C-alpha positions as CSV (number, residue, x, y, z in Angstrom):
1,X,-11.3,-7.2,-7.9
2,X,-7.5,-7.4,-7.3
3,X,-7.9,-5.7,-4.1
4,X,-10.5,-8.1,-2.8
5,X,-8.4,-11.0,-4.0
6,X,-5.5,-9.8,-2.1
7,X,-7.3,-9.5,1.0
8,X,-8.9,-13.1,0.9
9,X,-5.8,-14.8,2.6
10,X,-5.4,-12.2,5.3
11,X,-9.0,-11.4,6.6
12,X,-11.9,-13.4,8.0
13,X,-15.1,-14.2,5.9
14,X,-17.0,-11.7,7.9
15,X,-14.5,-9.0,7.3
16,X,-14.3,-9.9,3.5
17,X,-18.2,-9.8,3.3
18,X,-18.1,-6.4,4.9
19,X,-15.3,-5.1,2.7
20,X,-17.1,-6.4,-0.4
21,X,-20.0,-4.2,0.6
22,X,-17.9,-1.1,1.0
23,X,-16.2,-1.7,-2.4
24,X,-19.6,-2.1,-4.0
25,X,-20.8,1.1,-2.4
26,X,-17.6,2.9,-3.5
27,X,-18.1,1.8,-7.1
28,X,-21.7,2.9,-7.4
29,X,-22.3,5.2,-10.4
30,X,-22.3,8.8,-8.9
31,X,-20.8,7.6,-5.7
32,X,-17.5,8.3,-3.7
33,X,-15.3,6.6,-6.0
34,X,-16.5,8.1,-9.3
35,X,-16.5,11.6,-7.5
36,X,-12.9,11.1,-6.3
37,X,-11.7,9.8,-9.8
38,X,-13.3,12.9,-11.4
39,X,-11.5,15.1,-9.1
40,X,-8.2,13.6,-9.7
41,X,-8.9,13.8,-13.5
42,X,-9.5,17.5,-13.2
43,X,-6.4,17.9,-11.2
44,X,-4.3,16.0,-13.7
45,X,-5.5,18.5,-16.5
46,X,-4.3,21.5,-14.3
47,X,-1.1,20.1,-13.2
48,X,2.0,18.3,-14.7
49,X,1.8,15.5,-12.2
50,X,-1.4,15.2,-9.9
51,X,0.3,13.5,-7.1
52,X,3.9,15.3,-6.9
53,X,2.7,18.3,-5.0
54,X,0.7,16.5,-2.4
55,X,3.5,13.9,-2.0
56,X,6.2,16.5,-1.6
57,X,4.0,18.4,1.0
58,X,2.8,15.4,3.0
59,X,5.7,13.1,2.7
60,X,8.6,15.4,3.0
61,X,7.5,18.9,4.3
62,X,5.0,18.1,6.9
63,X,6.3,14.8,8.2
64,X,8.6,15.5,11.1
65,X,10.4,12.2,11.3
66,X,13.5,11.2,9.6
67,X,12.5,10.7,6.0
68,X,14.7,7.8,4.9
69,X,13.6,5.2,7.5
70,X,10.1,6.5,8.1
71,X,8.9,7.4,4.4
72,X,11.2,5.8,1.7
73,X,12.6,2.6,3.1
74,X,14.2,0.3,0.5
75,X,16.0,-2.9,0.4
76,X,18.1,-4.5,-2.4
77,X,18.5,-8.3,-2.1
78,X,20.6,-10.8,-4.1
79,X,18.4,-12.9,-6.5
80,X,16.9,-16.0,-4.7
81,X,16.3,-19.3,-6.5
82,X,13.7,-21.1,-4.4
83,X,13.3,-24.9,-4.9
84,X,9.8,-25.0,-3.5
85,X,7.1,-22.8,-2.0
86,X,8.2,-23.8,1.5
87,X,11.7,-22.1,0.8
88,X,9.9,-19.1,-0.6
89,X,7.6,-18.7,2.5
90,X,10.6,-19.2,4.8
91,X,12.6,-16.4,3.1
92,X,9.5,-14.1,3.3
93,X,8.9,-14.9,6.9
94,X,12.7,-14.3,7.8
95,X,12.6,-11.1,5.8
96,X,9.5,-9.7,7.6
97,X,11.1,-10.8,10.8
98,X,14.2,-8.7,10.1
99,X,12.1,-5.7,9.0
100,X,10.0,-5.9,12.2
101,X,13.2,-6.1,14.3
102,X,14.6,-2.9,12.4
103,X,11.2,-1.2,13.1
104,X,11.4,-2.1,16.8
105,X,15.0,-0.4,16.8
106,X,13.8,2.8,15.4
107,X,10.5,3.1,17.2
């Protein structure tokens, strides 16, 4: 439900309707979602962390680009006190612009 709520502001009604159908199919008993969940639960019983081996292999060992800028980017910003929603949106837009400028530099 949170996934669909997050999509509403950024996709068309047609895309949302199609996505809702896909989510319903994924959630069906005995369907793909249930089978994947059971597989992850089996893996969790056999390993200390069901994700760590996959993450290590995929994100760090198989990935051939510099890890810091392509796999684990991070940013620490000073605390912001916004007076209104417009200020929050302006800040978010400038942050996204800066991130895209950085991406352009490294691509």
